[in-house]
C-alpha positions in Angstrom: 102.7 54.0 56.5 106.4 54.8 56.5 106.3 57.8 58.8 104.5 60.9 59.9 105.1 64.5 59.1 107.2 66.2 61.8 107.7 69.7 60.4 107.4 71.8 57.3 110.7 73.8 57.2 110.8 77.3 55.6 114.1 79.0 54.7 114.3 82.6 55.9 117.0 85.4 56.0 115.9 85.9 59.7 114.4 82.6 61.1 113.1 84.2 64.3 111.4 87.1 62.5 109.6 84.9 60.1 108.6 82.5 62.8 107.2 85.4 64.7 105.2 86.5 61.7 103.7 83.0 61.2 103.0 82.7 65.0 101.0 85.9 64.8 99.2 84.8 61.7 98.3 81.3 63.0 98.0 81.9 66.7 101.0 79.7 67.5 103.8 79.8 70.0 107.5 80.7 69.0 110.2 78.4 70.3 113.6 80.0 69.8 115.4 83.3 70.1 116.5 86.1 67.8 119.7 85.0 66.1 119.0 81.3 66.3 119.6 79.3 63.1 116.5 77.1 63.8 113.2 78.4 65.2 109.9 76.5 65.4 106.3 77.5 66.0 103.7 75.1 67.4 100.1 75.0 68.2 96.9 73.1 67.5 98.9 69.9 66.8 101.0 71.6 64.0 104.6 72.6 63.8 106.4 74.8 61.4 110.2 75.2 61.4 112.2 78.1 60.1 115.8 77.7 59.1 118.3 80.5 58.8 119.2 81.1 55.1 120.9 84.5 54.9 121.3 84.3 51.1 117.7 83.3 50.3 116.5 84.4 46.9 112.8 84.6 47.6 110.1 83.7 45.0 108.9 86.5 42.7 105.2 85.7 42.3 104.0 85.2 39.6 107.3 85.1 37.7 108.1 81.5 36.7 111.9 82.4 36.7 111.7 82.4 40.5 108.7 80.1 41.3 107.0 79.8 44.6 108.1 76.2 45.1 105.5 75.8 47.9 102.9 77.9 49.7 100.6 77.7 52.7 96.8 78.0 52.5 95.5 79.7 55.7 91.8 79.2 56.3 90.0 82.3 57.7 86.4 83.1 58.6 86.5 86.4 56.8 89.1 87.4 54.3 88.1 91.1 54.4 88.7 91.2 58.2 91.9 89.1 58.0 93.6 91.1 55.3 94.4 94.2 57.4 95.7 92.0 60.2 98.2 90.1 58.0 99.3 93.3 56.3 100.0 94.8 59.8 102.1 91.7 60.6 104.3 92.5 57.6 102.7 90.6 54.7 102.1 92.2 51.3 99.3 91.6 48.9 100.3 89.9 45.6 98.5 89.7 42.3 96.1 86.9 41.8 93.4 85.4 43.8 89.8 84.3 43.2 86.4 84.4 44.8 87.5 82.2 47.7 91.2 83.1 48.2 93.8 86.0 48.1 97.5 85.7 47.6 100.1 87.4 49.9 103.8 87.3 50.5 105.3 86.8 54.0 108.1 89.2 55.1 110.7 86.9 53.5 108.8 86.8 50.2 107.2 83.4 50.4 103.7 83.4 48.9 100.7 82.2 51.0 97.0 82.4 50.6 94.2 83.4 52.8 91.3 81.0 52.0 87.7 81.7 52.8 86.3 79.1 55.2 83.2 78.1 53.4 82.1 75.6 56.1 
């Protein structure tokens, strides 16, 4: 092993706002303040970081001219119950999905999926 993953870093036009969105989605804690260029969220042994990128050109799912580049899969017990909660946090539903997942965009436009926990 060469190393261990420290953070996944996501660009955002407002790092604190996007960190707050993901903290609400994932039940994590925000570390940083509004206006900070770098904000993290932590919990359950995971860490996401958000980097200020005021000129971010967000993905335009499913347009290949502005591809998603990466996305997070978020496991939930019940997608039908989770969907109104993520929409209230500021997500929007995107086209696509299947029997065990649905596609959304976070407030900065990054796609993510809610995935049914089949366990």
